[in-house]
N, C-alpha and C positions, 0 to 999 in steps of 0.2 A: 625708935622702933621701926623696923623695916617690914614692908609686906612681902611675902614670899611670891615669887612669880609662878603663875600656873604651869604645871607641867604639861607638856606635849605628849599626846597619845597616838602612836602610829598603828595603822591597821595592816596587818601582814597579809600579802596577797595569798590566796588559796589557789594552788595548782591542781590540776587533774592529770592523770596519766591514762587516758583511754587508749584503745587499740584501733588504729586506722583501718577502716573497713576495706580499703583498697589493697594497701600493700602488706596489711596484717602486722605492721610494727607498732610498738607503743610509742607515744609521743607525749610531751609535756606541754600543757596549755592552760591559760586562764579561763578560757571561754567554757560556759557551761553547756554548750550545744555543739561544739566542734566534733565532727566524726572522721575528718581527714587530716592527715598531718601536714599536707602541702597543698598549694594550689594545682600543682601537677597532678596529685592523686585525685583531687576533686573534679578537674576537668576529664581525666582519664575515665573516672566512674561514670560522669554524665554521658561520654561518648559510649561507653560499654552499655549503659542503659538504653540509649537510642538504637544501638546496633541490635540489642535483643529484642526491642520492639519492632523493628524492621523485618528480622528474621521471623518473628511470629506472623507478621503480615504475609510474608512470602509462603510460609508453611501452609497457609489457609487461602492462598490466591488462586484464581482461576488459571492464570499463566503457568504456575509451577505445576499444578495438576495436569494441564495440558502437556507440558514436557514429561511429566511421569508416564502419561498414556503413550507418547511416542517412544519413550525408552522401553515400555513393556512391548510395544508392538516390534521394535527393532531387536529387542533381547538383550540389550546392553546400555549402560550408561555413556559408553565411549562415543556415541553419535553426538555427545556435547563437547568432545575433545576440542581444545584450543580457543575456548570462549574467553573473551574478555568482557568488561563493562559494556564498552562500545558495541561490541558485535551482539551481546545479549539485548540491549536496547533496539538494535536494528531487528532483531528477531522478534522482539515483542511488537514492533510496528507491523510486521508481516501478520502476526497474530491477530492484532486489532483490524487490519484490513479484511481479513476473513470474516471476523465477527460482523463488520459493518456491512460487507456484501451479502451476508446471509441474514442481515436484518435482525441480528442479535438472537438467533435461534429460531425465527420465524420460518426460515427456508433452509434448504441444504443444497443450494444451487452451485456452490463453490467450496472447493478442497484446497488444502495446501499440498502441491505436488513437488516431487523431488526431481532435480536434473540428474544427479548421479543417484541411481535407486538405492533405497535402503536394503534392498534384498538382492544385490548384486552377487555374482558368483564368486569372484575373487576380491571384491571390495564391498564396502558398505558405506552408503552415503551419510554425510554428517548433516546434522540438523542445525544449519547455519542459514542465515538470510540469503547468503550468496548462492546457496545450492537449493533454494526453495522458490516456488512460484505459486501465487494464488490463481487458480485457473477453474473454469467451469467443470463441474463434477464429471459430466459425460466424457469431456477431453481426457481427464486424468485417468478415468477408468479404462478407457480405450488405449491409452499409452502404455499402461502396465509398468513392466520393468525395462523398457527400451532406454538406451543411453546413445544419445547422438553425440556426446563428447562434453567435456567441461565439467563444472561443478566442483564440489569438495567432497572427498572420500578419504577413507583409510583402508589399509590392507586387512582382510579377514585374519591373516596370520598374526597380526598386531593385538587382537582382541585378548583380554585378560579375564579369567574366569571369575575372578572377585568383583568384576564390575557387571556381570551377568544379571539380567532382570528376568524372572520367571514369570510366565503368563499366570495372571490371577493373583499376583503378589498385592498385599494391601497398598492402596495407592498413597496413603499418607507416609508409609515407611519408604517407599520409592522417593517421595518428595524429600524426606530427610536424607537420603543417600545422595540425592542430586545436589542439595546444598553442601554437603561434605565434599562431594566430587568437584564442584566448582569453586568452593572456597566460601566460607561465611562471609568473609569481608567483601568479596566479589558481589554476592547475592544481596548483602545489605545495601551496598552502593547501588546496585541495580534498583531496588525497591525505592530508593531515594530519588534517582534521576528519572525513572520512568513513572514514578508516583503510583506504584502497584499497591493495591488495597485488598484487604480481606473482603470477599465478596459474599452476598447473600446466598448466591447460587451454591457456593461450597459450604456455607453453613447449613443449608437445607441438605446438600448431599451428605454431610457428616452425621446429620441427624437421622437421615434415613437409613444410612448404613449401620447405625447403631440400633435402629429399631425394627428393620426387616428381618424376618427369620428366613435364613436360607434353607432351612428344612422344608418350608411350605413351598410347593412348587410355584404358585402364582407370585409369592413374594421373592423367590429366587430370580424369576424372570425380571422383576423390577430392579433388583439388584444388578443384574447383568446389563441392564439398559439405562442406568443412571446417566451415564456420560453423554448419551444422545438425546436425552429429555430436556425440553426448554424449562427455563426457571418456572414459568407459569405452570407447567405440568408437575414439576417437583413440589411447588406449593400447594397444588390441589392434592397431590398423593399424601403429603403430610397431613392436610386437614382431613382426608378420609381416614387415615390410620388414628387421628385424634378423635375421630367421631363428630368433627365439626363440618359445617357447610361452608364450601369454598366462597370467599368473599369476591368482590368486584376485581377481576384482574387488572394489574398495572400495564398500561400499554406504552411501550417505548416508541418515540417518534424516530422513524428512520428515513434513510435516503435510498432510493431505489437504484442500484447499480446494475447496469447491463454488462454483457460479456465484453463488449468493446470498451467500455469504461474501465473495467478491471485490467484488460490487457494493455491498455495505453498507461496506466499508473504503474504497472509492472514493467513495462519496456522502459519507463523513465528511471525506475529504481534500478533496474539491472544495467543501465547505461552507465552508472558509476563503476560497475565491475568490468563492463565490456564496451568501451567507448564507441565501438562500430554500431552500436544499437541507437545511438543519437541520430543517425542517419534515417532510420526507420521512423523514430519518433518525429523528425522533421517532416518527412513525407506525409505522415498522417495527419499532422496538425496543420500544415501549410495549405494542403490540397482542399481540405473541407471548409476552411473559413470563408473564402470569397464567395462561395455558392450557397451558404445558408445564413439565416438571420440569426441575431444573436441568441434568441431563445431556442433555437434549433440546432445550435452548432456542436452538438455532441456527435462524435465520430460514429459511423454505423458501418461495421464490417460485415460482409456476408459470411457464409459457413466456410467457403473456401479460404477466405482471407483470415479468418479467426484461426483456422487450422495452420496456416503458415506462420502466423504470430507465435502460436503455441509452440510450434517446432523450433523456431529461431530462439525463443526464450529457453528452450530446453537443450540447447547446445548446437543447433545447426548454424551454419555460416550464413550471413545475410546473402551471399551470392546464391544460395540454393533456393530462396524465394524471390529471386530478382524478377522472374516472369509475373509472379502475383502482384508485386509492387508496381510493375509497368501497367498491368491491367487496372490497378486501383487508380494510378495516375490518370490514365485515359478515361476511366469511368467518371472521374470528377472534373476532367478538363473539357470534355465534349457536353454539349447540351442535348438532351434527349428529346426526340419529337416524334411520336407515333413509333416508337421503337426503332428509328434510324438515327444514326449519328450525323450531326452536322458539324462539318469541319469549322475551325475557328474562322472568324470574319476577316476577309482580305478586301482592301479597296478595289473598286473596279476601275481599271485604266483603259483610256481610249487613246489612239494615235490620230493626231490631227495634221495632215500634211499642209504645208505652207508653200504658195508659188513665189513668195518673196525670198525664199532661202533655198539654197541647193543642198541643204542638209538632208540626208536621207532619212526615211520614216524610221523611227525608233519602235522596236518591238512593243506590243502592248503591256508586256510584263514589266517594262523598264520605263516607259515614257510616262511624264505627269499628264494629267488631264487638262485639256485647254478647252475653255467653254467661252463662247462669245458673250458680251455683255447684253446684246439683244436677245440672246436666246434666254437669259434670266428674265428679261422683261416679258418675253413671250410666255414662259412659265407661269409667272405671276399673273398674266392676264387670263390664264385658263379658268380662274375663278369668276370671270365676267361672263356676260351673254355669249352664246355660241355664235361664231361667225360662219357665214355661208361659204366664204371663200378663205382658203387656207392661206395665211400671209407667208410672204417669201421673206426669208432672213437676208437682208443686205450684207454685203461683205464690209467689214470694217478692219481698220489696222490694229486698234487697240485691243489686246487679249489680257485676260487675267487667268490665274491658275487658281482653282477652287476645289473644295471636296466634291466628289461626284454626286453627292446626295444634298448639296447646299440647299436646294429650293424646298426640301421636306423639313428643314430644321424650323 
């Protein structure tokens, strides 16, 4: 009698047919958790998620709100024409310099000035780093819409009505239009490269815009001035509306920038667009270094020199300010003493005739100094007791050539 072999039982695989969340196609899988049909769909979905998160940051960032303000001021989105990721990063650097120079809202000493004015008659200046200069506010206001040449602009005849921005348009809506105008992919890459973040300032601004009543005159005034208020002021205003007492304000550590500091930084930046400006940078840096100690080596331009640098940054040729540069060089080359300029040191030269040589006397401006050895001994003896009889220097044949002030060393 034989024993029957046990029968083998096989487990049949269970397949699912879910729909891919990315390509929306159904696929067959054994996994109980798979939601994408292929690795490519999974990677593309992750990329889309990151892109969406970056665009959300851009929508609520201070930089994009700043661009929205400038577009509203110009009346069109087309001041951003021609931007790439690199040019937007350069523009973001200009924006950051303005923030630093103004100590992050503590002062309003500096503004972003246009080279080709945004309100030109036949053209409109672009909002590109190459067309902008961070400059003292009073220089920018006095400059107005003057144009010395250069910069970037587009013709007014090329403006399109669909890109127009009306004054008073909702700022968030303008930001969304800017993202569409520049391209979502470009803006997302900008957020990644420039590390743009959603800011507390704009979270506060958005909250205040939602809670301030434009019908109330006092609150309407607040709505109109939100862009110019510091973060501390926005926080205090929110606390007032909530009926809370303002807490201790957060103080940002800042570096004080002088007008000369900012002008030098802008000269160096614009020298990448206009190589001739490197000559001006060289003059300013080279002339000040030998005459100041390390902790006082900051360049200090007077008002006339600041105006000259402002003009050359706004399109004037370097030759137009050459006289100011010459005066700057002279001011840092000569030593000031009681208001009189002392020329650079020149060694004193004496002509000593010799009876043993028929060589004619060489002019004082050309001949080296010849001082007798006994003369040096006599000079050293002056530290001794005073003699009643003035010694007579004997003539000797041996002569040496020395510095005219050798005995004072």
